[in-house]
N, C-alpha and C positions, 0 to 999 in steps of 0.2 A: 241789513247791514251785511256788508260784504267784508270778509275777512281774507286779507291778503297774507299768504305765507311766502315768505322768501325761500327760494329753493336753496337750502344749505347743501354744500357737497357732503354726501355720505362718506362715512370712512369705511372703506372696503378693506377687508381682511386681506393681509398679504397672501400672494399665491403660495401654495405649499411648495417647498423646495423640491426642485427636480430631484428625484432619487437616481442617481448614477450609480453604477457598481462601486465606484470608490467611495462615495458618500455613505453607501449602505454598509460597506465594510467598516468604515470609520466610526459610524454611528453604533455599531455592534460590538467594538472591541472594548467591552466593558470589564470583562474579567475572564478567568479561566473556564467558568461554566458557560459563558456566552461566546467563547472565542469563534472566530469566523476566518475562513481562508479563501482566497481565490485560488483558481486551478493551478496558476503558475507557482505560486508560493507553495502550495501543498506539494506539488510535484518536486520542487527543489528540496523541501524539508524532508520528504519521504524517499529521496533519491529514486525517483522513477520519472516517467515522461507524462505530459499532459495527454498524449494519445493514449497511453495505457489507462489513465484514469477515466478518460471518455469511454474506452472500451469496456471497462468494469460497469460504467453507468448504462451502457447500452445493453449489457447483460443483466441489468437489474440488481446488481450487488451493492451499488450505492445510488443514493436518490438525493442529490444536492437541491437546494432551493434555487430559485432563478430570480434575478433582477434583470428584466429585459432578456437579453441572450446570454448574459453572464452567469456562470455557476457559482453559487456560494455553498461553500462546505463548512458545515458546523462541527462540533466535537464528536458527535456520532458518527458522521461520515469519514472524518479523520481516522478514528478508532477502527471502523470497518476496513478502511484502506490499509491500515497497518496490519490487521489480521489477514487480509487478502494477501499482502505481500509476503508475510510470514508463511502462510500456508502454501504459497507458490513455491517457496524455497523447500518446504516439506515434501513437494511432489504431489500436492493434491490437484485434482482436476478442477476446472471451474464449477462443474456441477456439484462436486464434493464441498468446494467451498461455500456455494450457495446453500446447500443443505446445513452446512456447519453454522453458517450465519443465521439461518432460519431457526435453528435450535434455540438461539438466545431468547425469543419470544418478544413480547412488548415490553416487559419489565424486568427481564433477566431471569425468568423463571426456568429457563433451559440452561442456565449456567452449568448445572452439574453434568448433563449430558454432553455439553461442550467440552468440558474438561476431560471426560471419559474418551470422547473422540480424539482429543489431542494426545492423551496418555497412549492410546492404542496406536495412532498413527506414528508417534515418535518411537514407540517399541518396534514397529515394523521398519522404520528408516534406520534405526540403530542396527538392527539385524542385517539389514541390506548393505549398510556401510562396513559393518564388521566383516561380512563375507568379502566384499570388494578389497578391503585391506588385507584379509588373508591371501587372496589371489595376487594382489599386487606384491605382497612380501615374498610369496612363493616365486613369482617371476622375477623379482630383484635377485633373490638367491641364486636362481638359475644364470641370470646375466652375469653375476659376480663370478660364478664357476666358469663360465665361457670366457669371460675377460681374463681371468687369471690364467686359464689353460692357455689362452692365445698368447698372452705375455710370456708364459714359459717357453712355448714353442718358438716364439720370435727370438728370445734370448739364445736358445739352442741353436737356431739358424744362424745368428750372428756370431756365435763361438766358433762354429764350423767354418765360416768364412775366413777367420783370422788365421 
């Protein structure tokens, strides 16, 4: 007895959706803990350039995930970039910034040391700026004296001409 089976079309599972950078970003925008950013959005938000962000990546200061050739920045990278930009304003070198970021550790165990570094660097910067302010104030006072003396001499010259 021969059993004939008709070949029924098999239900094939749909192909997985192609993961584009845009679809990846949208799929991961669940909430603040899962926030993700593209490099352009992050650059605009942090008022920096994409070139600067790529530079910090090349130096190993941030490590975004990648979808194809697109960089995807999560909350951790965003926070690190904010720290990098603040540290640059404080005058830290990239090496110092890297050391500072490394202090954090895997789970924040180095937070105390980070804060100590911030306090020390802020103290140094405050001292430098106060010294600069004192020099500027001294220079301004000298300029006011020169300006006032010059104005008096000019008035005296004008009185003699009359």
